PDB file with SEQRES, HELIX, SHEET and CRYST1 records, atoms N, CA, C and O in Angstrom:
SEQRES   1 A   58  MET ASN ILE VAL VAL ASP VAL ASN VAL LEU ILE SER ALA          
SEQRES   2 A   58  LEU LEU LYS ASP SER THR SER ARG SER LEU LEU VAL ASN          
SEQRES   3 A   58  SER THR HIS ASP LEU PHE PHE PRO GLU PRO SER LEU HIS          
SEQRES   4 A   58  LYS ILE ARG LYS TYR HIS GLN TYR MET LEU LYS LYS THR          
SEQRES   5 A   58  GLY PHE SER VAL PHE VAL                                      
HELIX    1 AA1 VAL A    7  LEU A   15  1                                   9    
HELIX    2 AA2 THR A   19  VAL A   25  1                                   7    
HELIX    3 AA3 SER A   37  THR A   52  1                                  16    
SHEET    1 AA1 2 ASN A   2  VAL A   4  0                                        
SHEET    2 AA1 2 ASP A  30  PHE A  32  1                                        
CRYST1    1.000    1.000    1.000  90.00  90.00  90.00 P 1           1          
ATOM      1  N   MET A   1       5.578 -21.582  35.296  1.00  0.00           N  
ATOM      2  CA  MET A   1       5.970 -20.464  36.085  1.00  0.00           C  
ATOM      3  C   MET A   1       4.817 -20.049  36.983  1.00  0.00           C  
ATOM      4  O   MET A   1       3.667 -20.048  36.543  1.00  0.00           O  
ATOM      5  N   ASN A   2       5.094 -19.702  38.215  1.00  0.00           N  
ATOM      6  CA  ASN A   2       4.100 -19.199  39.138  1.00  0.00           C  
ATOM      7  C   ASN A   2       4.237 -17.669  39.244  1.00  0.00           C  
ATOM      8  O   ASN A   2       5.336 -17.144  39.418  1.00  0.00           O  
ATOM      9  N   ILE A   3       3.130 -16.988  39.138  1.00  0.00           N  
ATOM     10  CA  ILE A   3       3.137 -15.506  39.210  1.00  0.00           C  
ATOM     11  C   ILE A   3       2.215 -15.066  40.300  1.00  0.00           C  
ATOM     12  O   ILE A   3       1.060 -15.492  40.337  1.00  0.00           O  
ATOM     13  N   VAL A   4       2.688 -14.216  41.203  1.00  0.00           N  
ATOM     14  CA  VAL A   4       1.869 -13.653  42.264  1.00  0.00           C  
ATOM     15  C   VAL A   4       1.342 -12.336  41.769  1.00  0.00           C  
ATOM     16  O   VAL A   4       2.114 -11.468  41.360  1.00  0.00           O  
ATOM     17  N   VAL A   5       0.030 -12.173  41.799  1.00  0.00           N  
ATOM     18  CA  VAL A   5      -0.646 -10.978  41.286  1.00  0.00           C  
ATOM     19  C   VAL A   5      -1.215 -10.177  42.474  1.00  0.00           C  
ATOM     20  O   VAL A   5      -1.898 -10.734  43.333  1.00  0.00           O  
ATOM     21  N   ASP A   6      -0.929  -8.883  42.509  1.00  0.00           N  
ATOM     22  CA  ASP A   6      -1.508  -8.014  43.489  1.00  0.00           C  
ATOM     23  C   ASP A   6      -3.008  -7.928  43.257  1.00  0.00           C  
ATOM     24  O   ASP A   6      -3.429  -7.828  42.105  1.00  0.00           O  
ATOM     25  N   VAL A   7      -3.828  -7.960  44.290  1.00  0.00           N  
ATOM     26  CA  VAL A   7      -5.264  -7.992  44.117  1.00  0.00           C  
ATOM     27  C   VAL A   7      -5.753  -6.684  43.470  1.00  0.00           C  
ATOM     28  O   VAL A   7      -6.711  -6.717  42.698  1.00  0.00           O  
ATOM     29  N   ASN A   8      -5.128  -5.545  43.760  1.00  0.00           N  
ATOM     30  CA  ASN A   8      -5.533  -4.322  43.129  1.00  0.00           C  
ATOM     31  C   ASN A   8      -5.286  -4.339  41.610  1.00  0.00           C  
ATOM     32  O   ASN A   8      -6.080  -3.810  40.831  1.00  0.00           O  
ATOM     33  N   VAL A   9      -4.173  -4.955  41.218  1.00  0.00           N  
ATOM     34  CA  VAL A   9      -3.853  -5.108  39.794  1.00  0.00           C  
ATOM     35  C   VAL A   9      -4.886  -6.039  39.157  1.00  0.00           C  
ATOM     36  O   VAL A   9      -5.367  -5.787  38.052  1.00  0.00           O  
ATOM     37  N   LEU A  10      -5.216  -7.104  39.861  1.00  0.00           N  
ATOM     38  CA  LEU A  10      -6.192  -8.059  39.335  1.00  0.00           C  
ATOM     39  C   LEU A  10      -7.556  -7.425  39.123  1.00  0.00           C  
ATOM     40  O   LEU A  10      -8.161  -7.574  38.061  1.00  0.00           O  
ATOM     41  N   ILE A  11      -8.035  -6.718  40.134  1.00  0.00           N  
ATOM     42  CA  ILE A  11      -9.362  -6.077  40.012  1.00  0.00           C  
ATOM     43  C   ILE A  11      -9.331  -5.005  38.924  1.00  0.00           C  
ATOM     44  O   ILE A  11     -10.263  -4.933  38.123  1.00  0.00           O  
ATOM     45  N   SER A  12      -8.320  -4.192  38.870  1.00  0.00           N  
ATOM     46  CA  SER A  12      -8.224  -3.143  37.844  1.00  0.00           C  
ATOM     47  C   SER A  12      -8.171  -3.769  36.434  1.00  0.00           C  
ATOM     48  O   SER A  12      -8.786  -3.252  35.502  1.00  0.00           O  
ATOM     49  N   ALA A  13      -7.451  -4.857  36.291  1.00  0.00           N  
ATOM     50  CA  ALA A  13      -7.349  -5.522  34.989  1.00  0.00           C  
ATOM     51  C   ALA A  13      -8.665  -6.097  34.559  1.00  0.00           C  
ATOM     52  O   ALA A  13      -9.010  -6.052  33.378  1.00  0.00           O  
ATOM     53  N   LEU A  14      -9.421  -6.648  35.510  1.00  0.00           N  
ATOM     54  CA  LEU A  14     -10.716  -7.227  35.175  1.00  0.00           C  
ATOM     55  C   LEU A  14     -11.770  -6.196  34.865  1.00  0.00           C  
ATOM     56  O   LEU A  14     -12.687  -6.460  34.088  1.00  0.00           O  
ATOM     57  N   LEU A  15     -11.655  -5.019  35.463  1.00  0.00           N  
ATOM     58  CA  LEU A  15     -12.665  -3.957  35.255  1.00  0.00           C  
ATOM     59  C   LEU A  15     -12.522  -3.264  33.905  1.00  0.00           C  
ATOM     60  O   LEU A  15     -13.506  -2.742  33.380  1.00  0.00           O  
ATOM     61  N   LYS A  16     -11.346  -3.246  33.341  1.00  0.00           N  
ATOM     62  CA  LYS A  16     -11.114  -2.547  32.115  1.00  0.00           C  
ATOM     63  C   LYS A  16     -10.591  -3.485  31.040  1.00  0.00           C  
ATOM     64  O   LYS A  16      -9.663  -4.260  31.274  1.00  0.00           O  
ATOM     65  N   ASP A  17     -11.199  -3.409  29.850  1.00  0.00           N  
ATOM     66  CA  ASP A  17     -10.716  -4.248  28.735  1.00  0.00           C  
ATOM     67  C   ASP A  17      -9.348  -3.689  28.346  1.00  0.00           C  
ATOM     68  O   ASP A  17      -9.245  -2.647  27.699  1.00  0.00           O  
ATOM     69  N   SER A  18      -8.302  -4.407  28.756  1.00  0.00           N  
ATOM     70  CA  SER A  18      -6.949  -3.880  28.565  1.00  0.00           C  
ATOM     71  C   SER A  18      -5.965  -5.023  28.245  1.00  0.00           C  
ATOM     72  O   SER A  18      -6.315  -6.203  28.228  1.00  0.00           O  
ATOM     73  N   THR A  19      -4.745  -4.611  28.000  1.00  0.00           N  
ATOM     74  CA  THR A  19      -3.675  -5.588  27.805  1.00  0.00           C  
ATOM     75  C   THR A  19      -3.470  -6.405  29.061  1.00  0.00           C  
ATOM     76  O   THR A  19      -3.224  -7.608  28.984  1.00  0.00           O  
ATOM     77  N   SER A  20      -3.568  -5.774  30.210  1.00  0.00           N  
ATOM     78  CA  SER A  20      -3.402  -6.455  31.491  1.00  0.00           C  
ATOM     79  C   SER A  20      -4.456  -7.560  31.622  1.00  0.00           C  
ATOM     80  O   SER A  20      -4.127  -8.679  32.016  1.00  0.00           O  
ATOM     81  N   ARG A  21      -5.708  -7.260  31.298  1.00  0.00           N  
ATOM     82  CA  ARG A  21      -6.773  -8.278  31.389  1.00  0.00           C  
ATOM     83  C   ARG A  21      -6.444  -9.427  30.431  1.00  0.00           C  
ATOM     84  O   ARG A  21      -6.541 -10.597  30.802  1.00  0.00           O  
ATOM     85  N   SER A  22      -6.067  -9.097  29.235  1.00  0.00           N  
ATOM     86  CA  SER A  22      -5.769 -10.140  28.257  1.00  0.00           C  
ATOM     87  C   SER A  22      -4.638 -11.019  28.731  1.00  0.00           C  
ATOM     88  O   SER A  22      -4.707 -12.237  28.569  1.00  0.00           O  
ATOM     89  N   LEU A  23      -3.583 -10.441  29.320  1.00  0.00           N  
ATOM     90  CA  LEU A  23      -2.470 -11.228  29.844  1.00  0.00           C  
ATOM     91  C   LEU A  23      -2.914 -12.160  30.984  1.00  0.00           C  
ATOM     92  O   LEU A  23      -2.495 -13.315  31.057  1.00  0.00           O  
ATOM     93  N   LEU A  24      -3.762 -11.636  31.862  1.00  0.00           N  
ATOM     94  CA  LEU A  24      -4.223 -12.447  33.015  1.00  0.00           C  
ATOM     95  C   LEU A  24      -5.166 -13.560  32.576  1.00  0.00           C  
ATOM     96  O   LEU A  24      -5.036 -14.711  32.993  1.00  0.00           O  
ATOM     97  N   VAL A  25      -6.126 -13.185  31.719  1.00  0.00           N  
ATOM     98  CA  VAL A  25      -7.120 -14.166  31.306  1.00  0.00           C  
ATOM     99  C   VAL A  25      -6.543 -15.260  30.395  1.00  0.00           C  
ATOM    100  O   VAL A  25      -6.953 -16.418  30.471  1.00  0.00           O  
ATOM    101  N   ASN A  26      -5.598 -14.884  29.545  1.00  0.00           N  
ATOM    102  CA  ASN A  26      -5.065 -15.841  28.586  1.00  0.00           C  
ATOM    103  C   ASN A  26      -3.716 -16.464  29.004  1.00  0.00           C  
ATOM    104  O   ASN A  26      -3.069 -17.156  28.218  1.00  0.00           O  
ATOM    105  N   SER A  27      -3.319 -16.207  30.230  1.00  0.00           N  
ATOM    106  CA  SER A  27      -2.035 -16.719  30.707  1.00  0.00           C  
ATOM    107  C   SER A  27      -2.050 -18.227  30.831  1.00  0.00           C  
ATOM    108  O   SER A  27      -3.033 -18.836  31.255  1.00  0.00           O  
ATOM    109  N   THR A  28      -0.927 -18.808  30.447  1.00  0.00           N  
ATOM    110  CA  THR A  28      -0.755 -20.234  30.606  1.00  0.00           C  
ATOM    111  C   THR A  28       0.021 -20.527  31.914  1.00  0.00           C  
ATOM    112  O   THR A  28       0.281 -21.684  32.245  1.00  0.00           O  
ATOM    113  N   HIS A  29       0.378 -19.467  32.638  1.00  0.00           N  
ATOM    114  CA  HIS A  29       1.108 -19.609  33.884  1.00  0.00           C  
ATOM    115  C   HIS A  29       0.106 -19.744  35.050  1.00  0.00           C  
ATOM    116  O   HIS A  29      -1.067 -19.397  34.909  1.00  0.00           O  
ATOM    117  N   ASP A  30       0.569 -20.236  36.166  1.00  0.00           N  
ATOM    118  CA  ASP A  30      -0.249 -20.298  37.361  1.00  0.00           C  
ATOM    119  C   ASP A  30      -0.214 -18.942  38.027  1.00  0.00           C  
ATOM    120  O   ASP A  30       0.858 -18.412  38.319  1.00  0.00           O  
ATOM    121  N   LEU A  31      -1.383 -18.379  38.267  1.00  0.00           N  
ATOM    122  CA  LEU A  31      -1.490 -17.066  38.894  1.00  0.00           C  
ATOM    123  C   LEU A  31      -1.983 -17.249  40.330  1.00  0.00           C  
ATOM    124  O   LEU A  31      -2.950 -17.963  40.596  1.00  0.00           O  
ATOM    125  N   PHE A  32      -1.286 -16.582  41.237  1.00  0.00           N  
ATOM    126  CA  PHE A  32      -1.632 -16.644  42.666  1.00  0.00           C  
ATOM    127  C   PHE A  32      -1.791 -15.231  43.234  1.00  0.00           C  
ATOM    128  O   PHE A  32      -1.212 -14.272  42.723  1.00  0.00           O  
ATOM    129  N   PHE A  33      -2.569 -15.125  44.275  1.00  0.00           N  
ATOM    130  CA  PHE A  33      -2.608 -13.878  45.043  1.00  0.00           C  
ATOM    131  C   PHE A  33      -2.847 -14.272  46.503  1.00  0.00           C  
ATOM    132  O   PHE A  33      -3.381 -15.344  46.788  1.00  0.00           O  
ATOM    133  N   PRO A  34      -2.440 -13.384  47.425  1.00  0.00           N  
ATOM    134  CA  PRO A  34      -2.535 -13.706  48.832  1.00  0.00           C  
ATOM    135  C   PRO A  34      -3.979 -13.997  49.269  1.00  0.00           C  
ATOM    136  O   PRO A  34      -4.912 -13.335  48.813  1.00  0.00           O  
ATOM    137  N   GLU A  35      -4.159 -14.985  50.148  1.00  0.00           N  
ATOM    138  CA  GLU A  35      -5.486 -15.379  50.583  1.00  0.00           C  
ATOM    139  C   GLU A  35      -6.297 -14.210  51.189  1.00  0.00           C  
ATOM    140  O   GLU A  35      -7.502 -14.130  50.948  1.00  0.00           O  
ATOM    141  N   PRO A  36      -5.676 -13.309  51.963  1.00  0.00           N  
ATOM    142  CA  PRO A  36      -6.490 -12.179  52.524  1.00  0.00           C  
ATOM    143  C   PRO A  36      -7.114 -11.332  51.392  1.00  0.00           C  
ATOM    144  O   PRO A  36      -8.090 -10.616  51.615  1.00  0.00           O  
ATOM    145  N   SER A  37      -6.560 -11.420  50.223  1.00  0.00           N  
ATOM    146  CA  SER A  37      -7.117 -10.661  49.081  1.00  0.00           C  
ATOM    147  C   SER A  37      -8.505 -11.173  48.696  1.00  0.00           C  
ATOM    148  O   SER A  37      -9.263 -10.442  48.059  1.00  0.00           O  
ATOM    149  N   LEU A  38      -8.853 -12.385  49.058  1.00  0.00           N  
ATOM    150  CA  LEU A  38     -10.195 -12.924  48.758  1.00  0.00           C  
ATOM    151  C   LEU A  38     -11.268 -12.048  49.376  1.00  0.00           C  
ATOM    152  O   LEU A  38     -12.346 -11.906  48.799  1.00  0.00           O  
ATOM    153  N   HIS A  39     -11.008 -11.466  50.514  1.00  0.00           N  
ATOM    154  CA  HIS A  39     -11.995 -10.601  51.178  1.00  0.00           C  
ATOM    155  C   HIS A  39     -12.333  -9.389  50.322  1.00  0.00           C  
ATOM    156  O   HIS A  39     -13.488  -8.975  50.223  1.00  0.00           O  
ATOM    157  N   LYS A  40     -11.288  -8.828  49.704  1.00  0.00           N  
ATOM    158  CA  LYS A  40     -11.487  -7.652  48.861  1.00  0.00           C  
ATOM    159  C   LYS A  40     -12.230  -8.069  47.594  1.00  0.00           C  
ATOM    160  O   LYS A  40     -13.088  -7.329  47.113  1.00  0.00           O  
ATOM    161  N   ILE A  41     -11.916  -9.237  47.049  1.00  0.00           N  
ATOM    162  CA  ILE A  41     -12.636  -9.680  45.861  1.00  0.00           C  
ATOM    163  C   ILE A  41     -14.077  -9.952  46.178  1.00  0.00           C  
ATOM    164  O   ILE A  41     -14.956  -9.564  45.408  1.00  0.00           O  
ATOM    165  N   ARG A  42     -14.351 -10.602  47.281  1.00  0.00           N  
ATOM    166  CA  ARG A  42     -15.731 -10.840  47.696  1.00  0.00           C  
ATOM    167  C   ARG A  42     -16.495  -9.553  47.941  1.00  0.00           C  
ATOM    168  O   ARG A  42     -17.679  -9.448  47.621  1.00  0.00           O  
ATOM    169  N   LYS A  43     -15.785  -8.548  48.530  1.00  0.00           N  
ATOM    170  CA  LYS A  43     -16.430  -7.285  48.829  1.00  0.00           C  
ATOM    171  C   LYS A  43     -16.898  -6.576  47.558  1.00  0.00           C  
ATOM    172  O   LYS A  43     -17.966  -5.964  47.543  1.00  0.00           O  
ATOM    173  N   TYR A  44     -16.097  -6.661  46.494  1.00  0.00           N  
ATOM    174  CA  TYR A  44     -16.431  -5.955  45.262  1.00  0.00           C  
ATOM    175  C   TYR A  44     -16.961  -6.859  44.140  1.00  0.00           C  
ATOM    176  O   TYR A  44     -17.066  -6.432  42.990  1.00  0.00           O  
ATOM    177  N   HIS A  45     -17.288  -8.091  44.479  1.00  0.00           N  
ATOM    178  CA  HIS A  45     -17.735  -9.088  43.498  1.00  0.00           C  
ATOM    179  C   HIS A  45     -18.909  -8.584  42.678  1.00  0.00           C  
ATOM    180  O   HIS A  45     -18.842  -8.604  41.449  1.00  0.00           O  
ATOM    181  N   GLN A  46     -19.965  -8.140  43.305  1.00  0.00           N  
ATOM    182  CA  GLN A  46     -21.162  -7.658  42.572  1.00  0.00           C  
ATOM    183  C   GLN A  46     -20.864  -6.422  41.736  1.00  0.00           C  
ATOM    184  O   GLN A  46     -21.356  -6.285  40.616  1.00  0.00           O  
ATOM    185  N   TYR A  47     -20.060  -5.531  42.286  1.00  0.00           N  
ATOM    186  CA  TYR A  47     -19.691  -4.324  41.538  1.00  0.00           C  
ATOM    187  C   TYR A  47     -18.913  -4.679  40.278  1.00  0.00           C  
ATOM    188  O   TYR A  47     -19.145  -4.106  39.213  1.00  0.00           O  
ATOM    189  N   MET A  48     -17.983  -5.636  40.406  1.00  0.00           N  
ATOM    190  CA  MET A  48     -17.163  -6.035  39.251  1.00  0.00           C  
ATOM    191  C   MET A  48     -18.041  -6.711  38.212  1.00  0.00           C  
ATOM    192  O   MET A  48     -17.844  -6.496  37.016  1.00  0.00           O  
ATOM    193  N   LEU A  49     -18.992  -7.514  38.627  1.00  0.00           N  
ATOM    194  CA  LEU A  49     -19.891  -8.177  37.640  1.00  0.00           C  
ATOM    195  C   LEU A  49     -20.698  -7.097  36.903  1.00  0.00           C  
ATOM    196  O   LEU A  49     -20.826  -7.145  35.680  1.00  0.00           O  
ATOM    197  N   LYS A  50     -21.229  -6.148  37.631  1.00  0.00           N  
ATOM    198  CA  LYS A  50     -22.023  -5.086  36.993  1.00  0.00           C  
ATOM    199  C   LYS A  50     -21.171  -4.220  36.065  1.00  0.00           C  
ATOM    200  O   LYS A  50     -21.591  -3.902  34.952  1.00  0.00           O  
ATOM    201  N   LYS A  51     -19.996  -3.844  36.512  1.00  0.00           N  
ATOM    202  CA  LYS A  51     -19.112  -2.941  35.734  1.00  0.00           C  
ATOM    203  C   LYS A  51     -18.627  -3.594  34.446  1.00  0.00           C  
ATOM    204  O   LYS A  51     -18.553  -2.947  33.401  1.00  0.00           O  
ATOM    205  N   THR A  52     -18.293  -4.899  34.530  1.00  0.00           N  
ATOM    206  CA  THR A  52     -17.690  -5.567  33.362  1.00  0.00           C  
ATOM    207  C   THR A  52     -18.712  -6.202  32.403  1.00  0.00           C  
ATOM    208  O   THR A  52     -18.442  -6.379  31.215  1.00  0.00           O  
ATOM    209  N   GLY A  53     -19.873  -6.534  32.941  1.00  0.00           N  
ATOM    210  CA  GLY A  53     -20.854  -7.235  32.165  1.00  0.00           C  
ATOM    211  C   GLY A  53     -20.587  -8.745  32.141  1.00  0.00           C  
ATOM    212  O   GLY A  53     -21.278  -9.485  31.442  1.00  0.00           O  
ATOM    213  N   PHE A  54     -19.609  -9.189  32.887  1.00  0.00           N  
ATOM    214  CA  PHE A  54     -19.344 -10.639  32.979  1.00  0.00           C  
ATOM    215  C   PHE A  54     -20.516 -11.283  33.732  1.00  0.00           C  
ATOM    216  O   PHE A  54     -21.225 -10.631  34.499  1.00  0.00           O  
ATOM    217  N   SER A  55     -20.691 -12.581  33.484  1.00  0.00           N  
ATOM    218  CA  SER A  55     -21.745 -13.273  34.210  1.00  0.00           C  
ATOM    219  C   SER A  55     -21.187 -13.997  35.438  1.00  0.00           C  
ATOM    220  O   SER A  55     -21.954 -14.402  36.312  1.00  0.00           O  
ATOM    221  N   VAL A  56     -19.897 -14.160  35.515  1.00  0.00           N  
ATOM    222  CA  VAL A  56     -19.288 -14.852  36.650  1.00  0.00           C  
ATOM    223  C   VAL A  56     -17.824 -14.492  36.779  1.00  0.00           C  
ATOM    224  O   VAL A  56     -17.123 -14.297  35.785  1.00  0.00           O  
ATOM    225  N   PHE A  57     -17.366 -14.404  38.041  1.00  0.00           N  
ATOM    226  CA  PHE A  57     -15.963 -14.300  38.360  1.00  0.00           C  
ATOM    227  C   PHE A  57     -15.617 -15.540  39.177  1.00  0.00           C  
ATOM    228  O   PHE A  57     -16.413 -16.007  39.992  1.00  0.00           O  
ATOM    229  N   VAL A  58     -14.466 -16.041  38.954  1.00  0.00           N  
ATOM    230  CA  VAL A  58     -14.049 -17.211  39.726  1.00  0.00           C  
ATOM    231  C   VAL A  58     -13.586 -16.770  41.092  1.00  0.00           C  
ATOM    232  O   VAL A  58     -13.189 -17.602  41.908  1.00  0.00           O  
TER     233      VAL A  58                                                      
END                                                                             
């Protein structure tokens, strides 16, 4: 199954340890989001790394 994820939902889920994060990270489905959303992810990349303590975001 292919699932389109809103970039705001994706960022929110990654920032907070939640059920949404668990569903996204552990999903066996293909997750997609619109290409223009990459700009928003790149814009907040360093902030998300600092906020979550992750060492890398794809």
